N, C-alpha and C positions, 0 to 999 in steps of 0.2 A: 617366023612361023616355026613352032616346035617340030622337031623331027620325029620320026617314028621310033627312034631309039629312046627319046624322052618319055613317050607314052608307055613304052614297054617297061622302063624302070619304075614309073609311077604305079603301074599295075602290080608289079612285083612287090613294091613297098606296101601297098594296101593289102595284098594277099598275106604278107608276113604279119602285118598288124592284126588282121582278122584271126590269123592262126594263133598268135600269142594270146589274144583275148579269149579265144575258145579254150585254149589250154588252161588259162587262169581260172575261168569259170568252172571248168571241169574239176580243177584241183580244189576249189572251194564250194563244190556242190551247187553251183549256180549262184552263190552269194558273194557279195563284195568282201574282200579280206578285212575291210575296216569294221565289219560286223563281228569279227572274231574278238572274243573277250580278252582284254589285256594287250591287244595289238598296239594300242596307243592309250596313254593315260587320259588325254583330253581330246584334242582335235586330230582328225585322221584324213589324209588325202591320198587317193590311190595313184600310183605312178602310171603316167599315161603311156610310157614306153613298155614297162613290164608290169602288167596289171596284177601280178602276184605280189608286187612290192608296194609298200605304203610309205608315206612321209608323215611323221608325227609332228604335231605342233602344240602350242600352249596358248591359252587365253591371256588377256591382259592381266598383268600382275604376276605372271609366272614366266619362267624361262625353261628351255628344254635341257634336260640332264644330258650328261655325256653318253649315257646308254641309248640316247635318241628315242626313248620311249617315255620315260617319266618326266614330270614337270616339277620344278622347284620354285617356291615363292621368291619373288624379287626382294620383298621386304626382309632385311636381315634380322629383324627382331626375333629373339629366341622364343620358341613355342614351348608351352607347358600345359600340363593337365591340371584342370581345376576339378577337385574331387570333393563330393559331399559324403560325409560319414556320420556315424552315430554319435560322434564326439565333436563335430565341428567341420571346418572346411580346410582341406589340405591342398598343397601345391607341390607338383612334381614335374621337373623339367623333362622333356622328352629324352634328352641325352644324358640324364642323370643316373641311369642304370639302377633304378629301384630306390632311389633316395627321395624323401619327401619331408615336408615340414608343415606345421599348421599355420595357415593364414589367420584363422579365427577359431578359437577353442572355447567352448562354453557348454553348459548343460542344455544342449540342443540336439535336435534330430533333423539335420539338413538332408533333403532328398533330391529335389529338382534344382538345377542351377543353370544360369546363362550369364553372359557378360555384355558390356557395352564399351567400345573403345572410342575415346574422344581425345585424339592427339596422344600425348604421352600418358594420359590418365586412363586407368582401367576401373570400371565400376562393375561390381559383381552383384547379381540378384539371386536369391535362393529362397526356397520354401522351408519353413520350420514346422514339422508336424506336431511337435510337442506343444508349441504355443499357438498353432494355427495362424501363422502370420507369414507374410512375404517380406523379407528383409533385404537391405542393400548396404553396401559399404565400398570404400575405395581402397585399392591395393597401393600401399605406400611402404616402400622399403621392406618388402616381404611380410607385411602385416595388413590386415583389414582395419581401416580407420573410419571414423565417423559412421559407425554401424547404427542403423535406425530401421524402423518398420515403415513400409510404404503402403501395405495393404493389410488391414486388420479387420476382424469381424466377418462372419459369414463364410469362414473357411474351415474345412474339416480334413481334407485329404488332397493337398495339391501335389500331384505326382509328376506333372509335366509342366515345363516353363520355357518360354522363348521370348527373345527381345527383338522387336522390329528396330534395327539399328539405323534405319533411314528416317522414319517419322518419330522415333523414340516412344514407342508404345510397348506395353508389357502384356503378354498373353500367358494364360495358364489353364491347366486342366483341373477342374474340381471333380474328382472321381466319384465321391459319394453323392454329390448333388447332380451328377450326370450332365455337366455342362462345361462349356469353354467360355472364359471371361477375358475381358480386355480392360486396360486402363492406361493412362499416361504413365510415364516412368516414375512420376512422383506419387502415384496411387490415385490421382483424381480422375474424374469422368469414368468411373467404373461402370461397365456395361456387360451384358450377356450377348455373345455373338452366335453361339451355337448351343441349342438346347436339345433335349430328348436324345442324348447320347447314352447308349446302354451302359457300357463299362469302359469309359475312356481311360487311357493310360499315359501316353506320351504324345508330344506334339513337336512339330518343326514348322518353320515358315520361311518363305522367300519373298521379302518385300519388293524386290526388283520387278517381279511379275504379279505380286499381290496374291500369292497362294498360301493357304494354311493347310497342313497335313496333320492327321492324328491317327493313332491306333485305337481299335475298339475290341475289347475282349468278349463281345457279345457271345453268349453260349450257343445261340442258334446260328449265328453268322459272324464269326470273327472276321474283321475287315480293316482296311485302311481307307479313310475318306479324305476328300479334299473340298475346300471351298475358298471363296475369296476372303480377304481379311475382315470383311464385315459380316461374314457368315452366309452370304448369298451364294447361289449357284452350287449348292452342296451336292456332291455325287460320290459314289463308291468307286474307287479306282482299282482296288484289289480285293477279291474274295480269297482270303488267306488259305482256306481249306483246299483250294484247287492246287496249291503248290506244296502242301505239307504232307509228310508221310504218316502223321498221326491224326486220328479223328478229332482230338481236342487241340486246336491251335491257339497259341497265345502270342499274338504280335505285341511285343513289348517295346523295347527301345526303338527310336526312329531318328534318322538324320538325313541330311541332304548333301549332295555334291553339286555346289553352285556352278562349277565350271561346265558340267555336261548336263545339268538339269535332271538329275536322277535322284530317286528316293531309295534309301536303304533301311531295312528293318531287321531286327533279330527276333526269332521265334523261340520263346521260352519253352514251348511245348515240344517241338521237334528238335531243338538245339541246332538251328541253322540260320544262316544269313542270306537274305534275298535282296534283289534290287529290281526296280522298274523305272521307266521314264515318268515324267510328271503326269502324263495322261494315262498311266497304268499299263502301257504296252511294253514289249521287249523285256519280259520277265526273265531273270536269270538267278538260279540258285548258285551262290558263289562258294559257300563254305559250310561244312558240317563240323560242328564243334566236337572235338575229340573228348573233352572233359567239360561237363556242364551240369548244373543243378537248377539254379534260378538266375539265368542271365537277365540283367535288368536294363542296362542302357548301352548305347554304342555311339561312336563318332568316327569320322574319317579325317585323315590328314596325310597328304602325300600319297604314298603307295600302300598305306597301312590302315587296317581297322583297329580300333581300340574298344573293348567292351568290358563290362563289370559283371561279376557273379556274386550275388549277395551271400550265398551259402559259404563259398570259399573265401570271401573277403579279399578278392584279388582282382587285378586288372590284367587283361590278356591282350596280346597283339598278334596280328597275322597279316601276311601280304594279301592285298585284296585283288590283285590281278592274276594270281596263281590259284587255280582251282585246287581245293583241298591242300592249301599251303600249311606249312608247319606253324604251330601255335606255341607261344611262350608267354610266361608270366612276366609282366613288366613291374608290378608292384604288389606286395602282399602286406596286409595290415592286421593288427589285432582288433581294430574297430571294423564294424560292418561298413562296406563301401557300397554306395548307391549309384551315383552318376559320375562319369568322367567326361568332361568337355575340354576340347582343345582350344586354347586361347592363342589366337594369332590373327593379324589383320586379314589374312586370306580367307578366314572362316566367316568374315563379314565383309564381302566385297562391295566396293562402292563405285567401281568403274562403270561408265555408261549408265548411270542411274540419275533419276531426277526425283527430288522430294516434292511431290505434288501438294503436300500439306503445308509447305513452308510459306507460301504466299496466301495471306488472308485466311489462314486456317483451312485452306481448300474450299472456302465459301461455306463452311459448315458452321452451324450455330453452336455446336458443342464439340464432339470428338471427331477428328478426321483420321482416317486410316488409308493406307496405300492400296490402290487398285491397279489393274492392268492398264497402265498408261493414263490413269485419271484418279482423282481423289474420290473416296467414298465416305459417307457420313454415318455416324453411329450415335444413338441417343443413350445417355446414362440411365441408370435405373430410375423408374418412376416416370419416365417420359417416353414418347413414341414419335417416330419419324413421320413428318407431315407429307402431304401429296407432292411437294416440290423436291423431296428427297434431300433437302438441305437443312430444314428447320425442324427443331424438336418441339413438340407440344405436349400438353397433358395427355396421359394415357386414356384409352377408351375403356369401356367396361371390362372388368376382369372376371375370370373364373378361377377360384381357388379350389384346389383339389389335393387330397392326400392319398397316396397309394398305400394299400394295406401291407404289401410285402416289404417295401423299403422304408415306410413311414416317413416319406419326404413330402413336404407341402410345396406345391408349385403355384406360381402366380402367372397365369397365361392369358394372352389375349384371345378372345373368341375369333378374331380375324386370322391370327397366325399362332396356332397353339404351340408350335415348336420354339417360339421366342419368348423367353421369360421377361416379364416386366420388372420383377424383383428377384433377387437371388433366392433359390430354393432353400427351405429350412428343414434340416434333419431333426426329427423328433425321436424321443425314446419310444420303445415298443409299447409302453403302458399309457401313452398319451391318448386322450380322447376329449370330447366336448370342446372342439375348437370354436372360437368366435373371433371376428375380425373387426377392427376399428378402422373404417375406411377414411375417416376424416384425419386421423393422426397416423395412419399406416402402421398399426401395431397388431400383432397376432397374439391372442391369448389361448391358453389351453390348460387342461387339468392333467396332472401327472402324479398319481397316488393321492397324497394329502396336500399336494403343492399346486399352486397356480403359477404358471410361468408366462412370460411374455417376451416377444421378439420384436425389436424396433427395426423396421425395414430400412429406415433412412440411415441408421448408424450401424446396421448389421450386428447388433449386440443382443444377447439373450440374458435375461435376469429372472430371479425369483420375485414374483409379485407378492405372494403370501404363502406361508407354510403353516398349516394348522396342526394341532396336537393329535395324539393317537386315538382319541375318543371321537374324532370328527371324520366322517366319510363324505367326500365330495361326489356328487352325482350328476350335476348339470351346470351349464354356464351360458350366459348370454350378456350382451353389452348394449347399453344405451349410449350411442355415440354423441348425442346432443347434450345430455347431462353429464357425460363422463363418468357413468356409474356402471359397475359390474354386478350383475345379479347372479347369485350362487345358490343352486339347489344342493342341500346337504342334510345329513342325518347326524345327530349327536346322541351319544350314549350318556344318559343321566341316571346314575346308579344302575338299576336293573332294567331301565326303560330306554327304548330307542325312539327319539322324537325327530321327525322330519320338519324342515323349515326352509324358507327362502330368505337369504341374507343379501345385503347390498353393501358394496364397498366403493368408495370414491377412488378412481384410478389415479388422481393427482396426489392427494395427501395420504391415500391408503387407509382412510378411516373406514371401519366396518361396523355394521349394526344388523341385528336381527330385524326382519321386516314383516314377514308373514309366517305365522306358526300355528294358528288356530285351525284344527281339523285338517292339517296337511299330511298326506301320506307320502310314500316314497316318490320323489320327484325324478322321473326318468327322462324328461325332455323340458327344455326351457327356451323361450324366445321373447324378445323385446321388440315391440313396435314403437320406436321412438317418435314417429310422426303423430300417431294417435295416442301416445302416452299410456300404453298398456304393457303389462307383463303377463305372459300366458305360459302355462306349464301343463305337463302331462303327468298324472299320478298313476301309479301301478301298485296293486295289492292283490294278494291271493284270495280269490273268491271261492274256489273249490279245489279239489285235489288235482284237477287237470285244467283249470281255467283261471285266468287273471281278470280282475276288474280294472278297466282303464277309464280314466276320467280326465277330461280337458277342462281347465279352469282359467279364469282371467281375473285380473285386478288392476286398479290404477297403479301407476309407478310409485306412488307414495304408500302403497300397501293397503289402501282403503277399498271398501266395497268389493268383496270377492263374490264371483258368481260362476256357476257351472255352465259350460257350453255343450258338452256332449259326454255321454257315458255308454260304454259297451263292454262286452266280454269277449275275450280272445283265448286261443289255446295257450297253455302255460309256456312261458318263455318265448312266445312268438316275437319275431323281430319287428319292432315298430321304430322306424328310424326317420331321419330327415325332418325333424320338427322345425317348421319355418313359418314365417308370417309373410303376408302380402299386404302392405299398407294401402296400396291403391284400391284393391278389392275388399279390404277390411275383413280378411279371413286368415285363419291359421290352418296349415295342412301338415299331414304326416303320411308316411308310406307304410304299406303292408307288403313286405317282400314276398311272403308266401302266395299272395294273390296277385302280385305284380300290379298293384293299384295304389293310387294316391287319393286320400280322403281329405276333404276340406270342410270347415264349418265357419260360419260368419261370427263376428264379434257380438252381434246384437243378442238380446235376451231370447229372441225367437230361435236363434242358432240354426240357420238354414244349413242343411247338410248336403254335400255333393260328393261324387266319386268319379275319378278318372282312371279307366283301365288302360294299361299300356300294352301295346302289341308287339313291340320290337325287342327281341333278345330275351333270354331267360334271366330272371333276376338272381337266381341261385342264392337267395338270402342276403343279397348285398345291394338292394335297390336304394339309391339315394337320389334326391332331387333338390332343387332350389328354385324359388319363384322370382320372377322379374316382370312386374306389371302384368301384361297380358300373355306372358310366355312362361313356360315351365322348362327348365333344363333338368334332365335326369340321366342317370348312368345305371344300367343293369349290371349283372355280375361280371360281364367281360371287360368292364372298364371303359367302354366307348361312351361318348357323350352325344346326346340327342337333345333337340329342342322341339317343343310342340306348343301351339297356340291354344289358349282356352277356347273350348267350343268348336274348334276346327276339326273337320273330318279328314283332312289331308294327312298323308303319311308323315311320320316324324322326320325332321331334318337332321342328318348325321353331320356333327361338327368335326369329330375326329374318331379314328379307330383306336381302341385301347387294347392293352395286353394284360393289365393287372386290375383287379377289383379295387374300388375306391373306398376309403374309410371316411371321407369328408368331402362335401361339395357345397360351394357357395358362390353365387353370382353377385357381384357388387358393382355399382356404377356411381359416378360423381353426382348424378341427378337423383339418387335414392332419397335425398332429403330436399324437398322443394324449398326455394329461398323464402317464399312467403310464410312457410311454417317455421323455418329455423330462425329467421330474423326476429320473430316475436317469442322465441323460446325464453321462458323466465330465467333459466340458468345461463343463458348466453348474454344477458343484459345486466349482470350484477356489477355495480360499481365497486363494491367491496366483496371479495370472494368469501364463500362460506367457510367457516372454521369447522368443517365436518363434511357432511354429505348434502348436496343440493338436490332436493326432490321436487320436480315440477308438480304444481297443482293447478286447478282450474283457473284461479284468479291470482296466480303468483307462484311463489315457491316456498319451500320450508327447508331450513338448515337443520339437518338432523345431526346432533353431536355424536361423538364417538360412543358406541354402545347404545345409542338411541335415547339416552337420558342425560340430563345435566348432573344427575347424582348416581354414583356407582358405589357398590359395596365390594371391597376387595378383601379376600381372606385366603388362608392356606388350608387346603384339604389334602391330607396325606402328604404334606410338604409341597404340594403343587398349587399353583395360583389359580383361583377361581374368581371371576368378576360377574356380579349380577347387577343389571340395571334396576334402579328404583323408580317405579312409576305406579300407575293406577291398575295395571294388570299383574296379578301375582303369578300368572302362569308363564310369564316371559322366560325363555331359556337363557342360560348364561351367555356371555359375550364370547365370540370366537377369538381366541388368543393365538398369537404366533407360537409355533412349536418350540423355538429356542427358549422362549419365556415360560410357557405352560408346562414343558416337559422337564424343566430344570428343578431338581430338589432344593428347596430353599430352607434356610434357618430362620430368617426374619424378613420383613418387608415393611416399607413405609411409603405413603403417598405424598407426592409434592403437587398439591392441587394448583398452586399458582403457576406451575410449569407444565401441567398435564403430563406428569411423569411419575415414575416410581423408582425408588432405590431399594435394592434387596441384596441379601448375602446368601452365598451358596458355598459350603465348605469353608475355605479360607480366602474367599475373594468377594469383593463388593462390586456390584454392577448397577447400571442405570439404564432405563428403557422408557419408552412412551407407555402410557397407561394400558394400551392394548398389546404391548409386547414388541413393538417395532423398535429396531435400532438398539439392540442390546449392546451396551458398551462397558467394558471393564473400567472400574474406577480405582480400585486399590487391591493390593494383594497383602494378606496377613499371614505370616509364617507361624504355623503351629498354634493358631488362635482362631476361635470361632466367634462370630458376632451373634449375640443373643437378643439384642433389641436395637431399634433405630428410631431417630426423631430428626426433624428438620426445622430450621428457622429461615423462612424465606426472606425476611427483612435483612438479615446479615449474610445470607448465602452460606450458612454453616450447617453441617450435618453433625449429629451426635450419635455415637454408637457405644453400646455396652459390649465388651468383649470378655471372653473367658478362656483361660489357658491353664497350663500346669502351674503357672506362677500366681494364679488367682484371677480375680475379676478387676476390671477398671472401666472407667467411663472417659471417652475421648471426644474431642471436637476436631473437625477438619472441613476443608472447603469441598465444594461439589465435585471438583476435579481430582480429589484424593490427596491434595497437598495440604501443608500447614497443620499437621497433626499436633494437637495439644492435649496432654493428659490433665483431666479435671479432677477426678477422684480415683484413687488407687489404694485406699486403706479402708479397713473395716467393711469390706464387701465380700459377700459370699457368691451369689449369682444373681445378676440383674435380669428379671424377666420382662420388664416393660419400661419404656422411656416415654416422656411427654414433655413438650416445651411450650411455655407461654411466651410468645415473642415480644409482646408489648411490655410485659412486666419483667422480662429477662429472668425467668425462673425455670429451672430444669427439675422435673419430678421423675422418680423411679421407684420401683418395688424391688426389695431385696428378699430372696428366699433363703435366708440363712437359718440358723438355729432359732433365732428370734426374728420372725418375719416382720417387716416394717415398710412403711412408705416414707420416703425422704424427699427433700427438695434442696436445691442448690442455687444460690443467688449468683448469677453469672457476672454481676458487677462487683459485689462486695466479697465474693468467694465464701459466703457464709453457708454452712451446711446445717440442716435442721431436720430432725425426725418429726413428722406431723401426725402419723398414725402408727401405733404399735400394739394396741390392745385388741384382743379378740381377732387376731389375724392368724390364719393357718397357712394358706397357699394362694397368694395373690398372683393370678395368672395374667392380668392385664390391667392397665389403667389408661384413662383418657381425660381430656380437659374440655370443659364447656367454656370457651373463651369469651362468650358474650356475657355470661353471668359469673365468671370467676369461680367455677366449681371443678372439683376433681371427682371422677367416678372410677371405681375399681370392681373387679370380679374376684371372688374368693372361692376357690374350688372346695376348700375344707368346709365352709359354712353354706355353700350353694347360694350365695347372696351376691347382689349388686348393691353397692353402697355409694353414697356421695358425701362430700364435706366441702367446707370452704378451702381456700388455698393454704390456709395455715393449720388445717386439720380440725378446726372447730365446727360445730353444727353438723356433726356426723349423723346421717339419716340413712335408714335402710329403704331400698326401693322394693315396694310390694309387688311380687310376681304373681299374685292370685293363684296360689297353689291349691290343689285339691287332691282327692283320693286317686285320680287317674292322671295327675300332672306331676312329673318329677323333673325339676329343673337342675341343670348343672351348667351355669353360664361360664364360658371359657374366656371370651373376649368381648369388649364392649366399645361402642362408638355412639356419639351423640351429634345430632344435627337439628338445630332449631328446637322444635317441640317433640321430636321423635327420638326414641332411644332404640338402638339396634344392638343385638348381641347374638353370638353364636353359642349354641347349646349342644353339649356332647351327648345328652340323653333324650331330651324331649323330641318326640316324633322321630326317633331313630337318628338323631343328630340333625339339627335344623338351624336355619337362619331366621331369627325372630325379630319382629318389629313391635314396638311398644309405644303407642301414641299417648302422650302425657296430657290428657284433657280431664274434664270433670268426671267422666265415666271411663276410666282407663280399661283398655282391653288389649290382649296380646294376640297378634296375628302372625302366623308362621309363613315366612316367605318361601322357603324351600325345605323339603323334608327328606329324611332318609339319606343324609349325607355322610353318616358314619361318625364315630366318636373322635377321630383324629383330626381336629380342626383348631385353628389358632390364628392370631394376628389379624383381627378384623380392622380394616381401615375404610374410611369414608372419603370419597372423592366428590367434590362439587365444583363446577366451573365458576360459580359466583361466590365461592367462599373467600372472605377477606384474608389476605395474606398476613394481617396483623403485624405491620412493621411498628417500630418504636416511633410513634408519631411525635412524642414530646421532643425527641432528639433528631430524628431524621426528616420527618415530613413538615414539622412546624417550626423549623429553624428559620432565622431571619435571612434577609437578602435572597429570597426565593424568586426565581423567574416565574411569573404567574402563568405563562404559557406552558413552560416545561413542567411545573408542578401540577397543573391541571390535566396534563396528558395522561389518560388512563386512570385518573384518580377516582372518579365516580363510577359505580356499577349500575347495571339495570336501568340504563337510560337517564340517570341523574344528570342535572346540569351543574357544572362546576364553575365556581367563581373564585378569584384570588386577587388580592391587592398587593402590588409590588411593595416590598418592605413592610407589609402588614404584619401585625403581631400574631394573628391567629392562623395564618396559612390558608390553604384552600378550604372551601366549604361547598357542600352539595345541596342542591334543591332536588328532592326526590320526587318521583312520580307517586301516584296514589297508592300503589300496592307495596311500596318498599320504604324502609326507614333505616336509621343508623347513620353514623358520621360519614359513611361513604355509600349509603343506599344498598348495603349488602344484605340486609335482613328483610324478610317478608313483613309487611306492616299489619296484616290481618291476623292478629293473635289476641288471646285472652291474657291480659297482663297478670303475671305471677311474679311478684318482686323477689329478688334474691335476698339472701341473708344480709341484713345491715343493722347494726346496733344503733347507729345514729340516725336512721331514717325516721322522719316525723310520721306519726300515725294519724289517720283520719278518724274522727269520732264515730262515723258510721261503720267503719271497718271493725271497731271494737264493740259497739252497741248491738249491731245486728247479729253477729255470731253468738254473743252472750244470750240474747233473747231466744235465739233458736235452740241453743244448748239447754237453757232452762226449760223450755217447752218440751223438748225431747225427754229431759229427765223426769218431768212430771208424768208424761205419757208412759214412760217405762215403769214407773212406780205403779200406775194403774194396771198395766198389763201384768206385772209380776203378782199383784194382789189377786187378780182374777185367776191366774194359773195356780197359785198356791191354794186357793179355795177349792178348785176342782180336784187338786191332788188330795186334799183332806177327805173329799167325798168319795174318792176311789179306794176300794179295799185292796187292790193289787195293781201293779204296774207291769205291763209286758215290755220286756227289753227289746222285743222284736217289733214293737209298734213304731210307726213313722214319727209319732209324737215324741217318743223317748229317744229315737235315733234319727234325727233329721237327715243324716247322710243318705238314708235309704230313699228319701224322697227327692234327692237331687237328680237333675237330668243326667242320664248316662251318656257318656261320650263314646263315639265309635272307637272301640279299643283297637280294632284292626288298623285304623288310620292314625290313631293318636299314640298308641302305646305298644305297637308291635315290637319295637326295639327296647323301649324303656322299662318294660316289665322285668326284664332280667337285670336291669340296673339297680333294682331294689337291693340286690346283694351288696352293692357298693356302700349304701347307707350314707347318712349325714350325721355329723356330730350332734347328739341330742341336746347339747347345751345351746346350740344355735339353730335348732329346728324351727322353721317359720310356722306360725299359726295363721289361720285364715283371717286376713284383715277385715275389719268392719267396713262395709260400703260407705259408711258416713265418716270414716276417719280421714280427714283431709290432710293430716300431717304426714301420712305415708308418702304423699307425692309433693310435699312442700318443697319449694325451691327447685323444681325440675325445669325451670326455664319458661320461655315464652310459649304460648299455645296458639299457633296460627290456625285459623279456620280454613284458609286457602293459602297456597295452592297444594301444599304437600300433605298436611295432616288430614284435611277434609277429603281430599281425593282418595287417600289411602283408606280412610275410615269408610268412605262411601262404597268402596269395592270390597272391603274386608268385613263381611257380616258373619264372622265366625267368633262369637264370644267364647272366651276360654276361662 
């Protein structure tokens, strides 16, 4: 049994211990000495004997330093700084005393960087702001090898980057898109984990506990936030302004101390370094920077901080456990330094960690990320996590919205607005008229004169179309089922501005004008693909303070236009959100001033309704979108509400917003019912349309480029103009791509067989599609200008006439610009026009020398021959009628169009029906079947003229007031025969009948060929076509060409002789009657209509016909070649002008052109 002495000693010991504890607590103000900053670097245990003393320790992977405070890494691998600069990536060892070298040097702007250690291999990841990519490479012998891009597209400003070294996932901050993204280290499975971040800057992560940290520069509340690695459980752990000395705090660089689970950040506003625990507690301000301007990033290693300053291009170092420790420069560079990261195994600790994603991908269907003791699943863009939190499925309905201040388009789920289904898209400040293709996940918008599109699946943005300076784009909408883009636009034609609706195929990018009759300024456009309607809103000034608004509708093929609603509104009142509701069959728009949404039905009765909104002031920014029986709308504060049609309940708030919206659209996978889309005519095509597929009631129509099979191409003021040829003379010109239409050209030639044009500008040759897409350089000519072009589709050769200081010459070359051969280089002055006869291998040209002439060159025999040289003054153009072997030319000096055989015989003048108010100056000519086209520099102020060669010839002006500077008229026709040399190429022996028939017959003709047959393929044509390959229309009045050997029918001789004899006798009788009356008259008045028949002629509207050409009389015409009025009965004037079709071109044109000239 213990004695009394033992108990006495025990009491004394307890008293001494209590006394020592009391003294220790008093010395530390009641706190444990382990709480003192810098007492121990990692772990701290209070001495139980002397509570004022502590015992420091280190976590696994570190050992205690000799000072008994600091911890040193066990791994002996040398540590170094990985530095991103404006010129590449540098490496500087910690103990190198300011020395560094480039691991990777290129024309790059590397900003954010991190690394991944895999045994002896070190992989570096960094963001390149110049190329908007995230790249990777391996450090091998002091250099980065195997450099490649792992994340491309959809990036604009990646300022923070971190690697999950356990599950091998890559995280980055997209500052402009205001989100944090993740992918695997190879760039796959890209997804958004945190959205709706105001101004994110840098991030850091700890995959051992599954935490993600980032800094936010939000002006109203700069902060540091934390979430799990899948973006869940998001919370603010630090409100930075609580610890900053300045009102404007900028939490910039951020890093973690994995040994003690602490967050460090550097404040660029106050120039200080702070730290808290992972939960945001135990804040400490450690260091105030003595010299700072723009501190950007920071890292910790051992007992030291390392941070960069962009302005001073330096890296600094300071002891982190000494308050206000001395600071010194570690490295200074002439290049701007951005981030410095310490590379060492201790910076990516793997002790006591488990990769929960290693086994069966964490049971995730797509991307697995580390959680706190469990795997978490994330879905890549375009998918959404299912109820089991493991499987990804198709996304739910989306809400697309664009913020007006930042011009960023977001793709959010209505269920979780802070999670982006697709990466946000940053638009230019001038972007408007957005439209979304939900079937192909493509966003379209207008930006100036350009239509752009962004592919959400590939994160790429491209120019869809860019039009010329005379075009103004006003509205845009998409038919997802047909794949057509409808464009509201205005075109300046001379002094007139015409509005229209055009359509473009999104696949082939073919465009055509669709609706132009009585269309005013199109301010809104919407397509109902389900009911196959296009609807638009027109706006025009009705009075000084009022605008007239009209809502119209038409079928998608442009037919049957009708008006739905008309009203007046205050001048420039905001009418926005023009949208359709296919289920309710109505179109709606918003009136921001009245905070109301108006709707009108499609039917001819046009039932009108109005919905007045009660929540929030619109402030002129009311937007809405329709979804079946619901309306989603956003007032001026940017919040989003939904309301049910006809419901009196309060609107449902979906989210609170802070910025007004510029665009709002709700889209859902079930917007297009299966029973409607499966029967869509453009969805069931066995052979795709070579053009634009327009749905019709009982099928579809393939609209060719420009809306017509025949196009007229010419130069106006050296710029290209293309007019469709059809039954409507009011059709506006084709919308051409700006690169093509804005380029000043010297010459141009059409390749009908390839739907292309070749043209020259200055000293270069180009090639493009007929509407200007894909302009490609073909050849470059030094100090030489091309004056004329021609093409032979059968041989694949181009011919060009060039002019330089050394004279003129004619050359041939292949379509790719190679194989140049000089054909003629002597006795040439300047070649104004070229033409090729492919089947006869003859090349024609006009030479404007001292003695103007028209010559031809036999490409096989190399024989050169002058075919016309008399009565030529200035031949501006020539062309060939390949069907009838005729050559046509224009002569500016004689103001004539003439024709002749290919050898120059049978020269005949084309009568132009001149009169006192008609002054023709044909500049360029083209012929197609029975129609002659020419451009005239004086008639109707400069015009494109059509001349139908039938028994009652009449001239019809296609377009007027184009000005005098026009040239190089070319005719494009999809069904034009390419005229190959059939005798040598097509009809040679040993032809494969299948290969020789492929594409041989045009216009539905049936081809047949016998193997080893002597005649080659033959065509059985349909009723409306004829020719060896069914290339010509069959409905024509036969007018035989010149042929000396052609047998004459007796009737053809007898009937004209009888008619002429009868006419002669009748004229004698009439002359005798007139002479007798004259004898009986004592005086003749020169002012009488009988003596001056011109006074009795019908006057022509001079304002319309001759407003420009009156002044051209000063130019005059050579009197020796002045045309006289041809007799209506003189058939020789039009002799040999080719076949005269009744249908479909000549008759159609004749039927619509009732303007005799």
